C-alpha positions in Angstrom: 0.0 0.0 0.0 2.8 2.5 0.8 4.4 1.9 -2.6 0.9 2.7 -4.3 0.6 6.0 -2.3 4.1 7.3 -4.1 3.8 5.5 -7.5 0.1 5.4 -8.7 -0.4 9.0 -9.5 3.0 9.2 -11.6 2.3 5.9 -13.2 -1.2 7.2 -14.5 0.6 10.1 -16.1 3.3 7.7 -17.6 6.0 8.8 -15.3 8.3 7.2 -12.9 8.0 8.6 -9.4 11.5 10.4 -9.9 10.2 12.0 -13.1 7.2 13.2 -11.5 9.2 14.4 -8.6 11.3 16.4 -10.8 8.5 18.1 -12.7 6.9 18.9 -9.4 9.7 20.6 -7.9 10.3 22.4 -11.2 6.6 24.1 -10.6 7.1 24.6 -7.1 10.4 26.6 -7.3 9.2 28.4 -10.5 6.0 29.4 -8.6 8.1 30.2 -5.4 10.2 32.5 -7.6 7.1 34.2 -9.1 5.7 34.6 -5.8 8.6 36.5 -4.5 8.9 38.5 -7.8 5.4 39.5 -7.1 6.1 40.4 -3.4 9.0 42.5 -4.5 6.9 44.1 -7.2 4.2 44.9 -4.6 6.7 46.7 -2.4 8.6 48.6 -5.3 6.3 48.8 -8.3 9.1 49.5 -10.9 10.9 46.0 -10.1 10.0 42.8 -11.5 6.9 44.3 -13.5 6.3 41.3 -15.8 8.3 38.3 -13.9 5.4 36.6 -12.2 3.1 36.8 -15.3 6.0 35.5 -17.6 6.6 32.7 -15.1 2.9 31.8 -15.1 2.7 32.0 -19.0 5.8 29.8 -19.1 4.4 27.2 -16.8 1.2 27.3 -18.6 2.7 26.4 -21.9 4.9 23.6 -20.2 2.1 22.1 -18.7 0.0 22.2 -21.9 2.8 20.6 -23.7 3.4 17.8 -21.4 -0.4 17.0 -21.8 0.2 16.3 -25.4 
């Protein structure tokens, strides 16, 4: 059962646990960076004017490409 918890979802997507983990970390760190950029932009509006939105656009394109 413990094995199923870690492997069923990645298997449903045609990935190994490690491949799925790599993609999840990519999204997590990208979103963290976008969030920090948005926070910085909120404090100083002339900084990171398009960083968060560009990151979201890039992640969306990446996700759609993975879906095939």
